[in-house]
C-alpha positions in Angstrom: 7.4 -10.2 -2.1 5.9 -10.6 -5.9 1.9 -9.3 -5.9 -1.0 -9.7 -8.1 -1.1 -7.1 -10.7 -2.1 -3.7 -10.2 -1.3 -2.7 -6.9 0.3 -3.7 -3.5 -1.6 -6.7 -3.0 0.4 -8.8 -0.6 0.6 -8.1 2.6 3.0 -9.1 5.5 2.0 -11.7 8.2 5.0 -12.0 10.6 7.7 -9.4 11.0 11.1 -9.8 12.5 10.1 -9.5 15.9 7.4 -11.7 15.7 8.5 -14.7 17.9 6.1 -17.0 19.2 6.3 -15.9 22.6 5.3 -12.7 21.7 2.5 -13.6 19.4 1.3 -15.8 22.6 1.6 -12.7 24.9 -0.6 -10.9 22.3 -3.1 -13.5 22.2 -3.3 -13.5 26.0 -3.9 -10.1 26.4 -6.8 -10.3 23.8 -8.7 -13.1 25.4 -8.0 -11.2 29.0 -9.6 -8.1 27.7 -12.9 -9.9 26.4 -15.3 -8.5 23.8 -15.5 -4.7 22.8 -19.0 -3.6 23.4 -21.1 -3.1 20.3 -22.6 0.3 19.9 -24.4 -0.1 16.6 -26.6 -3.4 17.1 -28.4 -3.8 13.9 -31.8 -4.2 14.0 -32.3 -7.1 11.6 -31.1 -11.0 12.0 -29.7 -13.4 9.5 -26.1 -12.9 8.1 -23.3 -11.0 6.6 -21.5 -12.7 4.1 -18.0 -11.5 4.0 -15.8 -13.1 1.3 -12.0 -12.0 2.4 -8.7 -11.2 1.0 -7.2 -12.9 3.8 -6.2 -16.9 3.8 -7.3 -19.0 7.2 -4.4 -18.9 9.4 -3.0 -15.8 8.4 -2.7 -13.2 11.6 -5.2 -10.6 9.8 -7.8 -13.3 9.6 -7.0 -14.4 13.4 -7.5 -10.8 14.2 -10.9 -10.3 12.3 -12.1 -13.9 13.1 -12.0 -13.1 17.1 -13.9 -9.7 16.2 -16.5 -11.3 14.2 -17.4 -13.7 16.9 -17.7 -11.0 19.5 -20.0 -9.0 17.2 -22.1 -12.5 16.5 -22.2 -12.9 20.3 -23.6 -9.4 21.2 -25.9 -8.9 17.8 -27.0 -12.3 17.0 -25.9 -11.5 13.4 -23.9 -14.6 12.1 -20.7 -13.6 9.9 -20.3 -16.0 7.4 -16.7 -16.0 5.8 -15.1 -17.5 2.9 -11.1 -16.8 3.3 -10.2 -16.6 -0.2 -6.9 -14.9 -0.6 -5.5 -11.9 -2.5 -7.3 -12.4 -5.8 -10.9 -12.5 -3.9 -11.9 -9.8 -6.3 -10.8 -11.1 -9.5 -11.3 -14.3 -9.1 -14.5 -14.4 -6.8 -16.3 -11.3 -6.4 -16.1 -9.5 -9.8 -17.5 -12.6 -11.7 -20.4 -13.0 -9.2 -21.7 -9.1 -9.5 -24.2 -10.2 -12.2 -25.3 -13.1 -10.2 -27.5 -13.8 -7.1 -24.5 -15.0 -4.9 -22.9 -11.7 -4.1 -21.0 -11.3 -0.5 -22.1 -8.2 1.6 -18.8 -7.3 2.4 -15.5 -7.3 0.8 -12.2 -5.9 1.3 -9.0 -5.4 -0.4 -6.6 -2.3 -1.4 -8.3 0.8 -2.9 -6.4 0.2 -6.6 -7.9 -3.1 -6.7 -11.1 -2.3 -5.8 -11.4 0.4 -8.3 -9.6 -1.9 -11.1 -11.9 -5.0 -10.6 -15.4 -4.0 -9.0 -15.7 0.0 -8.5 -15.3 0.7 -12.0 -18.3 -1.2 -13.1 -20.6 0.0 -10.4 -20.1 -3.1 -8.0 -20.0 -1.2 -4.6 -22.1 1.0 -2.8 -21.1 4.1 -0.7 -20.2 3.4 2.9 -20.0 7.1 3.9 -22.7 6.7 6.6 -20.6 4.6 8.6 -18.3 7.4 9.3 -21.1 8.7 11.3 -21.5 5.7 13.2 -20.0 4.6 16.8 -17.6 2.3 17.3 -18.6 1.4 20.4 -16.3 3.7 22.5 -18.5 6.7 22.1 -16.6 8.0 19.4 -17.5 8.2 15.3 -15.8 6.3 12.9 -14.7 9.6 11.4 -13.2 10.7 14.5 -10.8 8.0 15.2 -9.8 7.7 11.5 -6.8 10.0 10.2 -9.1 12.0 7.5 -6.5 11.1 4.4 -7.0 7.5 5.1 -10.4 7.6 3.8 -10.9 11.2 2.3 -8.9 11.1 -0.9 -10.2 11.5 -4.8 -9.7 7.4 -5.8 -12.2 6.8 -2.9 -14.7 8.7 -4.1 -17.8 7.4 -6.0 -19.5 9.5 -9.0 -22.4 10.4 -6.1 -19.7 11.7 -3.7 -19.9 8.7 -1.3 -16.8 6.9 -0.3 -16.1 3.2 -1.2 -13.9 1.7 1.4 -13.6 2.2 5.4 -9.8 1.5 6.0 -8.6 -0.9 8.6 -5.2 -1.2 7.4 -2.2 0.7 6.2 0.5 0.3 3.7 3.2 2.6 3.0 6.5 2.7 1.4 10.3 4.3 1.6 13.7 3.5 1.7 14.9 0.8 4.1 17.9 0.8 5.6 20.2 -1.0 8.6 21.1 2.2 11.2 24.0 0.0 12.5 25.6 -0.4 8.8 25.6 3.1 8.2 27.7 5.0 10.5 26.4 8.4 11.6 23.3 8.1 9.6 21.4 11.2 9.0 17.8 11.2 6.8 18.7 12.9 3.3 16.8 16.7 3.4 17.9 17.3 -0.1 18.3 15.3 -3.3 21.8 16.2 -3.2 21.8 14.7 0.4 20.5 11.3 -1.0 22.7 10.9 -4.0 25.5 11.7 -1.1 24.2 8.5 0.6 24.7 6.8 -2.4 28.3 7.9 -3.0 29.3 7.0 0.8 27.8 3.4 0.3 30.4 2.7 -2.5 33.2 4.1 -0.7 32.2 1.9 2.0 32.4 -1.0 -0.5 28.7 -2.0 -1.0 26.1 -1.3 -3.2 23.9 2.0 -2.9 21.0 0.7 -4.1 19.2 -3.0 -4.0 16.7 -3.6 -6.7 14.7 -6.5 -7.8 14.2 -5.8 -11.6 11.6 -8.3 -12.4 9.1 -6.8 -10.4 7.7 -4.2 -12.5 6.0 -2.0 -9.8 9.1 -1.9 -7.7 10.7 -0.6 -10.7 8.2 2.2 -10.9 8.5 3.6 -7.8 11.6 6.1 -8.4 10.0 8.0 -11.2 6.6 7.8 -10.3 7.7 8.7 -6.7 9.4 11.8 -8.4 6.9 12.7 -10.7 4.2 13.0 -7.7 6.5 15.6 -6.0 6.6 17.6 -9.4 2.9 17.2 -10.7 0.9 16.4 -7.5 -1.7 13.8 -6.6 -3.3 12.9 -9.8 -0.9 14.4 -12.0 0.7 11.0 -13.0 -2.5 9.8 -13.6 -3.6 12.5 -15.8 -0.7 12.3 -17.9 -1.2 8.2 -18.0 -5.0 9.2 -19.6 -4.2 11.9 -21.8 -5.1 10.7 -25.4 -2.4 12.9 -27.3 0.1 12.1 -25.0 0.8 15.8 -25.4 1.2 16.5 -22.1 4.9 14.5 -21.5 6.0 17.3 -23.8 4.5 20.3 -22.9 4.7 19.7 -18.8 8.9 20.3 -18.1 7.7 18.6 -14.8 7.7 15.0 -16.3 11.3 15.8 -17.7 12.5 16.9 -14.6 11.5 13.7 -12.5 13.2 11.8 -15.0 16.4 13.2 -14.9 16.6 12.1 -11.5 16.3 8.4 -12.3 18.6 9.1 -15.3 20.8 10.2 -12.8 20.8 6.9 -10.7 21.5 4.9 -13.8 24.2 7.3 -15.0 26.1 6.7 -11.1 25.6 3.3 -11.3 24.0 3.3 -8.1 22.0 -0.2 -8.7 23.6 -3.4 -7.3 25.3 -5.6 -9.8 22.8 -8.1 -11.6 19.6 -6.4 -10.7 17.9 -6.2 -14.1 18.2 -9.6 -14.3 17.3 -11.3 -10.6 14.8 -13.1 -9.7 12.6 -12.1 -6.9 13.8 -11.8 -3.9 17.4 -12.7 -4.5 18.5 -9.0 -4.5 16.3 -8.2 -1.6 17.9 -10.8 0.3 21.5 -9.7 -0.5 20.3 -6.2 0.9 19.1 -8.0 4.0 22.5 -9.7 4.6 24.4 -6.3 4.0 25.5 -6.2 0.2 23.4 -3.1 -0.6 22.8 0.0 1.7 19.4 1.0 0.7 16.1 -0.6 -0.5 12.9 1.2 -1.5 10.1 -0.7 -1.1 6.3 -1.2 1.1 6.4 -1.3 4.6 5.9 -5.1 4.8 9.6 -5.5 4.3 10.2 -5.3 8.4 8.3 -8.5 8.0 9.9 -10.3 4.9 13.4 -9.1 6.1 12.5 -10.3 9.4 11.4 -14.1 8.0 14.5 -14.1 5.9 17.1 -13.5 8.5 15.1 -15.9 11.1 15.2 -18.9 8.2 18.9 -18.5 7.7 19.9 -18.0 11.1 21.1 -14.4 10.9 20.5 -12.0 13.8 17.2 -9.8 13.3 17.6 -6.8 11.5 16.7 -3.4 13.2 15.3 -1.1 10.4 14.1 2.5 9.9 12.6 3.9 6.9 13.1 7.9 5.1 11.4 9.1 2.2 12.9 10.3 -1.3 13.2 14.1 -0.4 11.2 16.7 -2.4 13.4 18.3 -4.9 14.2 22.1 -4.6 12.4 22.9 -7.9 9.6 20.6 -6.9 6.2 21.9 -5.2 4.9 18.8 -3.4 5.9 17.0 -0.4 4.1 13.6 -1.2 4.1 10.6 0.8 2.6 7.5 -0.9 -0.1 5.6 0.9 -2.0 2.3 0.1 -5.3 2.1 2.5 -6.9 -1.6 2.7 -10.5 -1.3 3.6 -13.7 -2.8 3.8 -16.5 -2.2 1.1 -20.1 -3.3 0.3 -21.0 -4.7 -2.7 -24.0 -2.7 -4.6 -25.8 -5.7 -4.4 -25.3 -6.5 -0.6 -28.4 -8.3 1.0 -27.5 -7.4 4.7 -26.0 -3.6 3.9 -27.0 -2.3 7.0 -25.6 -5.0 9.3 -22.5 -5.0 7.2 -22.1 -1.4 8.0 -22.3 -2.1 11.9 -19.9 -4.8 11.8 -17.3 -2.2 9.6 -18.0 0.1 12.7 -17.4 -2.2 15.4 -13.9 -3.4 13.7 -13.1 0.1 14.1 -13.3 -0.2 17.7 -9.6 0.3 19.4 -9.9 -2.8 21.1 -10.6 -4.9 17.8 -8.3 -2.9 15.5 -4.9 -2.7 17.9 -3.9 -6.4 17.3 -3.6 -5.6 13.4 -0.3 -3.5 14.8 0.6 -5.8 17.7 -0.3 -9.5 16.1 -0.2 -8.8 12.4 2.3 -6.2 12.8 1.0 -3.6 10.0 -0.1 0.1 10.5 -3.6 1.1 10.9 -5.6 4.4 10.1 -6.1 5.1 13.9 -3.4 7.6 15.1 -4.1 6.4 18.8 -2.7 3.1 17.8 1.2 2.7 17.6 3.4 1.4 14.9 4.9 -1.9 15.3 8.5 -1.7 15.4 10.3 -0.9 12.2 7.2 1.5 10.8 7.6 4.3 12.9 8.8 6.6 10.4 6.2 5.6 8.0 3.4 6.2 10.6 4.7 9.6 11.5 4.7 10.5 7.8 0.9 9.6 7.6 0.3 11.5 10.5 2.0 14.4 9.4 -0.2 17.3 7.8 2.2 18.9 5.9 2.9 15.8 3.8 1.0 15.4 0.6 -0.7 12.1 0.6 -0.6 10.3 -2.4 -2.0 6.5 -3.2 0.8 4.3 -4.4 2.0 5.1 -7.9 -0.8 7.8 -8.2 -3.0 4.8 -8.8 -2.0 4.2 -12.0 -1.7 0.6 -11.6 -5.0 0.0 -10.7 -7.1 2.9 -12.8 -5.2 2.1 -15.8 -3.3 -0.9 -15.4 -2.8 -1.7 -19.3 -1.4 1.6 -20.2 1.1 1.0 -17.0 2.1 -2.8 -18.4 2.2 -1.6 -22.1 4.0 1.7 -21.8 5.0 2.9 -19.0 6.9 -0.3 -17.2 8.9 -1.0 -20.2 10.0 2.7 -20.9 10.8 3.1 -17.3 13.1 -0.2 -17.2 15.0 1.3 -20.0 15.5 4.6 -18.0 17.1 2.9 -15.3 19.4 0.9 -17.1 20.5 3.7 -18.9 19.3 2.8 -22.3 17.0 6.0 -22.6 18.0 9.5 -21.2 15.5 11.6 -19.7 14.6 13.6 -22.9 14.4 10.1 -25.1 12.0 8.6 -22.2 9.9 11.7 -22.1 9.3 11.5 -26.1 8.9 7.9 -26.0 6.1 7.9 -23.2 4.4 10.7 -25.4 4.7 8.8 -28.6 3.6 5.5 -27.1 0.8 6.9 -24.8 -0.9 8.6 -28.1 -0.3 5.2 -29.9 -1.9 3.4 -26.8 -5.2 5.4 -26.8 -5.4 5.3 -30.7 -5.6 1.4 -30.4 -7.7 1.7 -27.4 -10.1 3.7 -29.2 
């Protein structure tokens, strides 16, 4: 789906298996379970003001709204919500930061929080929430996967953290196993390109790609670059005022050679570069291409498309880009969505208690069962189709990296002006790997010279 600039901001609402009867069963189970206990009843009364990234009627809104009502019933603290939508930070929170009308609680993915409000000091530390009881006799820190909150982009200059996650977004290659006889997930780069070749031999395009979505195009280069330079390396290259690291570190050229090979082997479906989202994605869902690299929301989007078109649901699985033999880091990208508290919050203590309460398993599990998304709790099962992504998040051998190494959130103008245009030329075969790296060095230096 098209997303607002800076991150993977539009998240799924309904999945391929989300028929009305299943949602009804989930709702009935929630009602029968009653309210989860509150362990951190705040000593203050009044209300918590929350400006939300969700809109009224979305499954995530319904899940959170129910937990809020339970929290109010147990504590007397009202939760005053505005269901604003994905642009909540840029259209509502950021303009309010220098006024007296600032919400206590906000949410979004970490890249957007950093780009819109954290960079200007708009959030306070929520580190103390980690030590609070969820209501299960367990601390928030104990129930969360550590990598979901302990990563550089989530750190304040003071050392505290900005967000407590409640939903996780991943990405990968997606495919329908029944369309690929004898499928085995690739373990090497050669295995991956063998899959592409075999797809062409079956008469289908190897890779679907909606070329009008810049950050979809960015997946390939950024993923391979991360495997060579590790977390933070791609972002550091974006911030190199001289542009010299693009020339001096051969890792960036090595990553470019893989994308160059994709262009040379013509793996992308015909017309991808002139497509209008979601046309090519829908072609993939209809079986005209074998593989699609995109975020974990695809299980929902493909499901909705197939239902609307009267086709049978897709059973999907995913796999990661294999680490090249000459690379050092077996990376997997993640994008945590979480709660933050504004620097000027009037009821921060109650807001923190509310965050801890949301992390109770009974409150959070419907994010998986009703909203059909992943959560940062390893004891909550992944929804159908997302098992592979969840396994990668839980695998301690995988090096976790914020999607696109957080470049789109931390340096969005550089991404738009320098990286995206050159990356697309690389994908089109208009630039070879060496020419791409040289252009990245030159244009990065020119970009920062203009900025300075």
